KOLKELO-452383 format. One line per 10 residues: number of its first residue (from 1); their letters; for each residue x, y, z of N, C-alpha, C. Coordinates in nm, 3 decimals. Layout:
! KOLKELO-452383
NUM	a	X/Y/Z/X/Y/Z/X/Y/Z ~ ...;
***
This chain:
! KOLKELO-452383
1	mkilvlvtva	6.728/-5.571/-0.157/6.704/-5.651/-0.286/6.572/-5.728/-0.300 ~ 6.550/-5.812/-0.178/6.413/-5.884/-0.201/6.292/-5.779/-0.208 ~ 6.310/-5.686/-0.106/6.183/-5.583/-0.117/6.186/-5.516/-0.277 ~ 6.302/-5.486/-0.320/6.294/-5.417/-0.458/6.230/-5.515/-0.530 ~ 6.241/-5.660/-0.543/6.182/-5.741/-0.619/6.033/-5.758/-0.607 ~ 6.005/-5.771/-0.474/5.843/-5.781/-0.446/5.772/-5.660/-0.476 ~ 5.841/-5.534/-0.484/5.789/-5.416/-0.543/5.753/-5.421/-0.685 ~ 5.877/-5.481/-0.752/5.850/-5.473/-0.893/5.756/-5.578/-0.945 ~ 5.742/-5.703/-0.867/5.638/-5.780/-0.885/5.497/-5.728/-0.882 ~ 5.467/-5.664/-0.745/5.349/-5.616/-0.735/5.296/-5.499/-0.844;
11	laipvipfvi	5.417/-5.424/-0.886/5.380/-5.328/-0.995/5.339/-5.384/-1.126 ~ 5.391/-5.517/-1.152/5.376/-5.576/-1.285/5.264/-5.652/-1.278 ~ 5.184/-5.689/-1.172/5.067/-5.754/-1.172/4.964/-5.696/-1.279 ~ 4.906/-5.563/-1.264/4.829/-5.537/-1.342/4.883/-5.505/-1.493 ~ 4.998/-5.490/-1.509/5.071/-5.482/-1.651/5.074/-5.601/-1.733 ~ 5.119/-5.707/-1.679/5.143/-5.819/-1.739/5.027/-5.891/-1.813 ~ 4.918/-5.872/-1.744/4.784/-5.935/-1.812/4.749/-5.838/-1.919 ~ 4.777/-5.720/-1.904/4.755/-5.621/-2.037/4.818/-5.643/-2.143 ~ 4.939/-5.698/-2.133/5.031/-5.722/-2.253/4.972/-5.853/-2.312 ~ 4.951/-5.936/-2.218/4.893/-6.064/-2.275/4.742/-6.087/-2.327;
21	wghwieqtar	4.642/-6.027/-2.244/4.537/-6.045/-2.259/4.454/-5.884/-2.279 ~ 4.523/-5.804/-2.277/4.474/-5.647/-2.272/4.362/-5.654/-2.365 ~ 4.371/-5.679/-2.507/4.268/-5.643/-2.601/4.143/-5.720/-2.603 ~ 4.170/-5.850/-2.547/4.050/-5.938/-2.502/3.984/-5.880/-2.371 ~ 4.040/-5.834/-2.268/3.975/-5.793/-2.162/3.928/-5.665/-2.189 ~ 3.973/-5.563/-2.266/3.889/-5.440/-2.292/3.791/-5.484/-2.354 ~ 3.786/-5.571/-2.475/3.681/-5.625/-2.571/3.545/-5.703/-2.481 ~ 3.616/-5.760/-2.390/3.497/-5.833/-2.293/3.417/-5.739/-2.214 ~ 3.487/-5.652/-2.162/3.439/-5.549/-2.056/3.338/-5.438/-2.145 ~ 3.373/-5.410/-2.265/3.310/-5.316/-2.361/3.151/-5.399/-2.405;
31	aweetqpspm	3.194/-5.524/-2.447/3.063/-5.615/-2.489/2.979/-5.633/-2.359 ~ 3.002/-5.647/-2.250/2.903/-5.655/-2.142/2.832/-5.528/-2.092 ~ 2.903/-5.424/-2.144/2.860/-5.269/-2.117/2.753/-5.253/-2.219 ~ 2.780/-5.301/-2.354/2.699/-5.280/-2.451/2.549/-5.354/-2.453 ~ 2.583/-5.483/-2.452/2.466/-5.572/-2.446/2.364/-5.564/-2.332 ~ 2.423/-5.515/-2.202/2.351/-5.496/-2.094/2.250/-5.596/-2.057 ~ 2.288/-5.736/-2.049/2.192/-5.872/-2.028/2.121/-5.853/-1.908 ~ 2.013/-5.906/-1.885/1.930/-5.902/-1.733/2.011/-5.950/-1.633 ~ 2.002/-5.896/-1.518/2.085/-5.972/-1.413/2.072/-6.142/-1.388 ~ 1.947/-6.167/-1.428/1.921/-6.323/-1.410/1.998/-6.405/-1.541;
41	vmaivlfgll	2.000/-6.321/-1.648/2.078/-6.395/-1.746/2.212/-6.405/-1.739 ~ 2.278/-6.284/-1.682/2.405/-6.260/-1.647/2.465/-6.367/-1.538 ~ 2.361/-6.382/-1.434/2.391/-6.483/-1.314/2.407/-6.636/-1.374 ~ 2.314/-6.648/-1.465/2.309/-6.810/-1.528/2.447/-6.818/-1.605 ~ 2.475/-6.725/-1.679/2.587/-6.754/-1.755/2.698/-6.764/-1.675 ~ 2.738/-6.672/-1.569/2.856/-6.675/-1.481/2.872/-6.806/-1.398 ~ 2.739/-6.830/-1.350/2.741/-6.962/-1.281/2.768/-7.073/-1.365 ~ 2.717/-7.089/-1.477/2.746/-7.179/-1.584/2.904/-7.196/-1.617 ~ 2.983/-7.062/-1.642/3.114/-7.060/-1.667/3.178/-7.130/-1.549 ~ 3.159/-7.081/-1.431/3.236/-7.132/-1.309/3.223/-7.283/-1.256;
51	sldvflpvps	3.108/-7.300/-1.309/3.063/-7.472/-1.262/3.144/-7.563/-1.365 ~ 3.188/-7.502/-1.480/3.261/-7.597/-1.592/3.430/-7.558/-1.557 ~ 3.443/-7.462/-1.440/3.597/-7.428/-1.421/3.689/-7.553/-1.420 ~ 3.647/-7.669/-1.382/3.721/-7.785/-1.334/3.751/-7.867/-1.496 ~ 3.661/-7.831/-1.592/3.677/-7.900/-1.710/3.733/-7.814/-1.825 ~ 3.723/-7.673/-1.815/3.780/-7.574/-1.901/3.848/-7.484/-1.844 ~ 3.942/-7.419/-1.939/4.011/-7.321/-1.886/3.961/-7.176/-1.863 ~ 3.870/-7.187/-1.773/3.798/-7.064/-1.746/3.864/-6.962/-1.634 ~ 3.909/-6.845/-1.666/3.960/-6.753/-1.555/3.866/-6.699/-1.448 ~ 3.844/-6.809/-1.362/3.745/-6.783/-1.243/3.772/-6.667/-1.174;
61	slintlagak	3.887/-6.602/-1.155/3.898/-6.484/-1.078/3.856/-6.367/-1.155 ~ 3.879/-6.378/-1.269/3.830/-6.253/-1.365/3.654/-6.275/-1.370 ~ 3.606/-6.389/-1.367/3.467/-6.399/-1.368/3.409/-6.355/-1.244 ~ 3.481/-6.399/-1.135/3.438/-6.355/-1.005/3.429/-6.214/-0.977 ~ 3.519/-6.138/-1.043/3.546/-5.985/-1.025/3.425/-5.911/-1.112 ~ 3.403/-5.983/-1.244/3.293/-5.931/-1.328/3.150/-5.925/-1.274 ~ 3.139/-6.043/-1.193/3.009/-6.080/-1.122/2.988/-5.964/-1.005 ~ 3.076/-5.939/-0.961/3.074/-5.834/-0.844/3.015/-5.693/-0.902 ~ 3.106/-5.665/-1.027/3.084/-5.536/-1.093/2.926/-5.547/-1.135 ~ 2.879/-5.634/-1.190/2.770/-5.630/-1.269/2.645/-5.672/-1.180;
71	lgvfagatvc	2.670/-5.732/-1.088/2.572/-5.791/-0.994/2.532/-5.732/-0.848 ~ 2.685/-5.664/-0.816/2.683/-5.611/-0.693/2.753/-5.722/-0.584 ~ 2.788/-5.672/-0.473/2.874/-5.778/-0.400/2.809/-5.885/-0.366 ~ 2.693/-5.870/-0.295/2.620/-5.998/-0.244/2.567/-6.093/-0.355 ~ 2.490/-6.020/-0.444/2.437/-6.121/-0.556/2.557/-6.190/-0.625 ~ 2.661/-6.107/-0.660/2.770/-6.160/-0.724/2.835/-6.270/-0.676 ~ 2.875/-6.227/-0.525/2.947/-6.352/-0.455/2.843/-6.488/-0.427 ~ 2.736/-6.459/-0.421/2.639/-6.576/-0.412/2.633/-6.667/-0.532 ~ 2.629/-6.602/-0.652/2.644/-6.667/-0.783/2.772/-6.728/-0.791 ~ 2.888/-6.677/-0.771/3.021/-6.725/-0.769/3.038/-6.835/-0.672;
81	fagltvgaaf	3.001/-6.829/-0.574/3.004/-6.931/-0.437/2.958/-7.046/-0.519 ~ 2.825/-7.040/-0.556/2.760/-7.160/-0.612/2.812/-7.222/-0.729 ~ 2.859/-7.142/-0.818/2.937/-7.197/-0.944/3.075/-7.246/-0.890 ~ 3.136/-7.194/-0.809/3.285/-7.272/-0.770/3.263/-7.381/-0.691 ~ 3.158/-7.396/-0.607/3.126/-7.502/-0.536/3.078/-7.631/-0.627 ~ 2.991/-7.588/-0.723/2.950/-7.709/-0.818/3.051/-7.752/-0.899 ~ 3.132/-7.663/-0.948/3.252/-7.697/-1.023/3.359/-7.801/-0.935 ~ 3.387/-7.741/-0.845/3.467/-7.835/-0.741/3.392/-7.973/-0.715 ~ 3.267/-7.974/-0.675/3.208/-8.105/-0.646/3.212/-8.181/-0.770 ~ 3.192/-8.153/-0.906/3.201/-8.235/-1.025/3.347/-8.292/-1.013;
91	gfglaklagp	3.443/-8.215/-1.012/3.584/-8.258/-1.020/3.606/-8.335/-0.919 ~ 3.576/-8.329/-0.800/3.610/-8.425/-0.686/3.521/-8.552/-0.697 ~ 3.386/-8.545/-0.736/3.313/-8.669/-0.764/3.372/-8.763/-0.870 ~ 3.412/-8.695/-0.985/3.449/-8.768/-1.099/3.581/-8.844/-1.050 ~ 3.675/-8.761/-0.969/3.807/-8.823/-0.935/3.788/-8.955/-0.825 ~ 3.692/-8.942/-0.766/3.653/-9.059/-0.673/3.613/-9.165/-0.754 ~ 3.533/-9.150/-0.860/3.465/-9.255/-0.950/3.587/-9.322/-1.061 ~ 3.650/-9.220/-1.115/3.751/-9.258/-1.227/3.884/-9.285/-1.168 ~ 3.930/-9.245/-1.045/4.035/-9.292/-0.990/4.166/-9.223/-1.076 ~ 4.272/-9.325/-1.062/4.401/-9.272/-1.122/4.393/-9.231/-1.269;
101	plqrrwladg	4.313/-9.313/-1.351/4.312/-9.269/-1.511/4.290/-9.097/-1.513 ~ 4.194/-9.045/-1.430/4.146/-8.914/-1.435/4.270/-8.834/-1.370 ~ 4.346/-8.887/-1.282/4.453/-8.817/-1.235/4.559/-8.800/-1.343 ~ 4.594/-8.894/-1.415/4.691/-8.900/-1.529/4.667/-8.787/-1.636 ~ 4.535/-8.790/-1.642/4.466/-8.701/-1.749/4.472/-8.560/-1.709 ~ 4.449/-8.530/-1.591/4.434/-8.383/-1.534/4.565/-8.326/-1.488 ~ 4.652/-8.427/-1.436/4.783/-8.368/-1.343/4.905/-8.386/-1.414 ~ 4.982/-8.305/-1.425/5.119/-8.323/-1.469/5.192/-8.386/-1.354 ~ 5.283/-8.468/-1.414/5.363/-8.550/-1.304/5.442/-8.445/-1.199 ~ 5.463/-8.333/-1.230/5.544/-8.252/-1.124/5.446/-8.214/-1.032;
111	daqslkkfae	5.314/-8.148/-1.086/5.211/-8.103/-0.996/5.152/-8.213/-0.902 ~ 5.140/-8.326/-0.955/5.097/-8.445/-0.887/5.168/-8.485/-0.768 ~ 5.311/-8.510/-0.799/5.414/-8.530/-0.696/5.423/-8.418/-0.571 ~ 5.429/-8.310/-0.631/5.465/-8.215/-0.542/5.308/-8.187/-0.425 ~ 5.215/-8.192/-0.518/5.083/-8.183/-0.418/5.064/-8.295/-0.337 ~ 5.102/-8.405/-0.375/5.075/-8.522/-0.298/5.143/-8.524/-0.164 ~ 5.294/-8.471/-0.181/5.387/-8.466/-0.069/5.317/-8.331/0.015 ~ 5.271/-8.245/-0.039/5.217/-8.118/0.039/5.089/-8.169/0.111 ~ 5.001/-8.260/0.039/4.861/-8.310/0.093/4.909/-8.404/0.227 ~ 5.003/-8.481/0.179/5.036/-8.574/0.319/5.083/-8.479/0.434;
121	nwgvvtlvit	5.134/-8.383/0.430/5.160/-8.313/0.549/5.041/-8.192/0.602 ~ 4.965/-8.153/0.504/4.870/-8.051/0.541/4.723/-8.095/0.525 ~ 4.694/-8.207/0.469/4.574/-8.273/0.459/4.477/-8.180/0.382 ~ 4.353/-8.164/0.454/4.241/-8.103/0.364/4.273/-7.943/0.350 ~ 4.373/-7.919/0.415/4.416/-7.745/0.432/4.458/-7.730/0.289 ~ 4.510/-7.831/0.220/4.532/-7.816/0.082/4.449/-7.744/-0.007 ~ 4.315/-7.803/0.024/4.220/-7.742/-0.051/4.187/-7.595/-0.045 ~ 4.202/-7.555/0.058/4.193/-7.409/0.116/4.302/-7.310/0.048 ~ 4.438/-7.374/0.074/4.554/-7.307/0.029/4.549/-7.278/-0.115 ~ 4.507/-7.389/-0.189/4.510/-7.395/-0.350/4.392/-7.334/-0.419;
131	rampilaeaa	4.290/-7.311/-0.330/4.162/-7.265/-0.411/4.187/-7.139/-0.500 ~ 4.267/-7.064/-0.472/4.245/-6.923/-0.537/4.371/-6.926/-0.645 ~ 4.437/-7.063/-0.669/4.533/-7.058/-0.772/4.490/-7.143/-0.902 ~ 4.493/-7.092/-1.000/4.453/-7.170/-1.134/4.537/-7.292/-1.157 ~ 4.494/-7.412/-1.205/4.549/-7.521/-1.220/4.559/-7.584/-1.084 ~ 4.646/-7.547/-0.998/4.682/-7.601/-0.867/4.529/-7.615/-0.786 ~ 4.438/-7.544/-0.799/4.321/-7.570/-0.743/4.228/-7.665/-0.805 ~ 4.237/-7.694/-0.912/4.180/-7.824/-0.982/4.260/-7.932/-0.946 ~ 4.387/-7.910/-0.961/4.462/-8.033/-0.932/4.470/-8.104/-0.798 ~ 4.438/-7.998/-0.682/4.428/-8.036/-0.560/4.301/-8.116/-0.532;
141	vvllgvqglt	4.189/-8.075/-0.587/4.053/-8.148/-0.584/4.075/-8.284/-0.646 ~ 4.123/-8.273/-0.778/4.134/-8.416/-0.821/4.226/-8.526/-0.739 ~ 4.348/-8.457/-0.708/4.433/-8.565/-0.606/4.346/-8.616/-0.493 ~ 4.305/-8.506/-0.432/4.256/-8.587/-0.299/4.129/-8.655/-0.328 ~ 4.057/-8.614/-0.413/3.960/-8.729/-0.477/4.006/-8.875/-0.489 ~ 4.092/-8.873/-0.583/4.170/-8.996/-0.621/4.218/-9.076/-0.496 ~ 4.266/-8.995/-0.395/4.321/-9.054/-0.286/4.223/-9.101/-0.167 ~ 4.111/-9.079/-0.199/3.986/-9.129/-0.152/3.939/-9.044/-0.014 ~ 3.969/-8.913/-0.029/3.906/-8.806/0.081/3.764/-8.840/0.087 ~ 3.691/-8.838/0.204/3.565/-8.861/0.205/3.489/-8.721/0.175;
151	wrkfwppill	3.358/-8.736/0.135/3.272/-8.596/0.126/3.260/-8.528/0.218 ~ 3.258/-8.601/0.367/3.240/-8.524/0.487/3.368/-8.431/0.504 ~ 3.470/-8.483/0.462/3.600/-8.388/0.499/3.628/-8.307/0.396 ~ 3.575/-8.327/0.269/3.577/-8.236/0.153/3.508/-8.101/0.169 ~ 3.385/-8.125/0.216/3.310/-8.002/0.184/3.338/-7.864/0.285 ~ 3.372/-7.889/0.415/3.404/-7.759/0.494/3.522/-7.672/0.456 ~ 3.627/-7.745/0.398/3.739/-7.657/0.329/3.693/-7.584/0.229 ~ 3.618/-7.657/0.134/3.573/-7.597/0.020/3.478/-7.506/0.019 ~ 3.375/-7.506/0.097/3.290/-7.417/0.124/3.326/-7.291/0.173 ~ 3.431/-7.302/0.270/3.496/-7.184/0.340/3.571/-7.119/0.256;
161	anagialays	3.662/-7.173/0.168/3.754/-7.124/0.073/3.677/-7.033/-0.032 ~ 3.574/-7.116/-0.086/3.473/-7.049/-0.198/3.403/-6.935/-0.143 ~ 3.362/-6.932/-0.024/3.290/-6.832/0.028/3.390/-6.690/0.037 ~ 3.514/-6.719/0.066/3.603/-6.611/0.090/3.639/-6.545/-0.030 ~ 3.691/-6.654/-0.133/3.713/-6.599/-0.266/3.620/-6.527/-0.338 ~ 3.491/-6.572/-0.313/3.378/-6.516/-0.388/3.340/-6.395/-0.332 ~ 3.344/-6.381/-0.225/3.332/-6.240/-0.151/3.412/-6.149/-0.196 ~ 3.553/-6.168/-0.162/3.663/-6.075/-0.189/3.655/-6.027/-0.339 ~ 3.642/-6.120/-0.452/3.665/-6.093/-0.559/3.550/-5.997/-0.625 ~ 3.419/-6.039/-0.547/3.310/-5.965/-0.607/3.298/-5.801/-0.517;
171	afgslaaqqe	3.353/-5.796/-0.413/3.362/-5.677/-0.334/3.454/-5.586/-0.442 ~ 3.580/-5.659/-0.471/3.677/-5.587/-0.546/3.629/-5.541/-0.685 ~ 3.532/-5.623/-0.746/3.476/-5.583/-0.877/3.367/-5.477/-0.870 ~ 3.304/-5.500/-0.751/3.192/-5.380/-0.731/3.265/-5.252/-0.719 ~ 3.359/-5.240/-0.634/3.435/-5.119/-0.611/3.517/-5.072/-0.731 ~ 3.560/-5.160/-0.806/3.620/-5.119/-0.943/3.514/-5.038/-1.025 ~ 3.386/-5.101/-1.026/3.306/-5.050/-1.132/3.245/-4.937/-1.067 ~ 3.229/-4.897/-0.932/3.180/-4.759/-0.891/3.305/-4.663/-0.915 ~ 3.413/-4.710/-0.919/3.549/-4.605/-0.944/3.573/-4.588/-1.093 ~ 3.501/-4.670/-1.167/3.527/-4.681/-1.331/3.669/-4.724/-1.364;
181	wlvvalaisa	3.715/-4.811/-1.289/3.859/-4.871/-1.327/3.827/-5.022/-1.362 ~ 3.731/-5.066/-1.403/3.683/-5.222/-1.416/3.787/-5.294/-1.493 ~ 3.848/-5.227/-1.608/3.926/-5.314/-1.683/4.050/-5.312/-1.622 ~ 4.107/-5.221/-1.539/4.238/-5.248/-1.445/4.210/-5.366/-1.355 ~ 4.097/-5.349/-1.289/4.058/-5.448/-1.195/4.037/-5.596/-1.273 ~ 3.989/-5.617/-1.371/3.992/-5.730/-1.460/4.148/-5.790/-1.466 ~ 4.219/-5.694/-1.536/4.366/-5.711/-1.547/4.441/-5.774/-1.416 ~ 4.409/-5.709/-1.304/4.457/-5.761/-1.166/4.411/-5.891/-1.124 ~ 4.295/-5.915/-1.143/4.220/-6.040/-1.115/4.280/-6.151/-1.203 ~ 4.307/-6.127/-1.329/4.365/-6.242/-1.433/4.524/-6.277/-1.392;
191	gfpllltfla	4.588/-6.142/-1.332/4.736/-6.165/-1.328/4.769/-6.215/-1.197 ~ 4.695/-6.173/-1.086/4.746/-6.223/-0.928/4.736/-6.350/-0.914 ~ 4.625/-6.431/-0.948/4.629/-6.575/-0.937/4.731/-6.649/-1.027 ~ 4.770/-6.614/-1.120/4.869/-6.654/-1.204/5.005/-6.649/-1.128 ~ 5.016/-6.538/-1.074/5.139/-6.512/-0.973/5.151/-6.611/-0.884 ~ 5.043/-6.628/-0.807/5.036/-6.720/-0.692/5.072/-6.843/-0.734 ~ 5.008/-6.905/-0.853/5.029/-7.009/-0.884/5.192/-7.051/-0.928 ~ 5.243/-6.956/-0.993/5.391/-6.968/-1.042/5.464/-6.966/-0.896 ~ 5.429/-6.879/-0.807/5.516/-6.892/-0.683/5.518/-7.028/-0.601 ~ 5.384/-7.076/-0.608/5.362/-7.193/-0.524/5.426/-7.309/-0.596;
201	rrwlqtgqkk	5.423/-7.304/-0.725/5.470/-7.421/-0.807/5.626/-7.430/-0.765 ~ 5.668/-7.309/-0.764/5.829/-7.297/-0.738/5.866/-7.359/-0.617 ~ 5.774/-7.310/-0.523/5.809/-7.345/-0.384/5.767/-7.479/-0.355 ~ 5.657/-7.563/-0.411/5.652/-7.704/-0.393/5.751/-7.757/-0.468 ~ 5.774/-7.735/-0.582/5.908/-7.799/-0.646/6.044/-7.817/-0.563 ~ 6.083/-7.688/-0.498/6.211/-7.651/-0.443/6.180/-7.751/-0.303 ~ 6.071/-7.762/-0.240/6.046/-7.847/-0.122/6.072/-8.001/-0.171 ~ 6.034/-8.024/-0.285/6.028/-8.161/-0.336/6.172/-8.220/-0.339 ~ 6.250/-8.128/-0.415/6.395/-8.132/-0.443/6.472/-8.156/-0.302 ~ 6.432/-8.090/-0.191/6.495/-8.092/-0.061/6.469/-8.227/-0.003;
211	evir	6.330/-8.274/-0.015/6.308/-8.397/0.021/6.392/-8.530/-0.021 ~ 6.414/-8.509/-0.163/6.482/-8.599/-0.263/6.643/-8.602/-0.211 ~ 6.684/-8.486/-0.182/6.842/-8.484/-0.150/6.858/-8.550/-0.015 ~ 6.734/-8.534/0.088/6.780/-8.585/0.221/6.755/-8.742/0.218;
***
């Protein structure tokens, strides 16, 4: 039964984003194809979007995939790595300066409590584990910044995680562009992180409830 559920979820990953964002994804891909901006302009735009990810609801996984498709694996990964890192640094730095008010502004109570407990057990590894998850990635950065994590401990996991994510998505986007199934790849890139976030939230909430019962 569990295997059947996992197979169903895996098959649904590229379908669900099409139902929700299918029209927008197709329009975006078509617009990029028609305008054909220079690689430099595209790199600047993608970098800017990713660097603002902590402030705006930017689908970073989709942007990473598009970067690989349009700029190539290594150029796309470099741009995405830089954007993700700048965005994370902005969020972390503001969290260290603003403290609890920023945490209340950016984090839902449930996410804050669950992540706090997880961070107490796993420390900076929390940054690596949540990096590919929308909402939880930003939440972890803000939470650990508020809790006083030092910059020295912040950089290694962030740089490592961002490098892996940027390279993986860029390679995926480049392969999709070569095989001419970029729209499907963008849908998968949009849906898979959301699935990870949903499962992680359920797992964190379940763990928190068990701790309360004990």
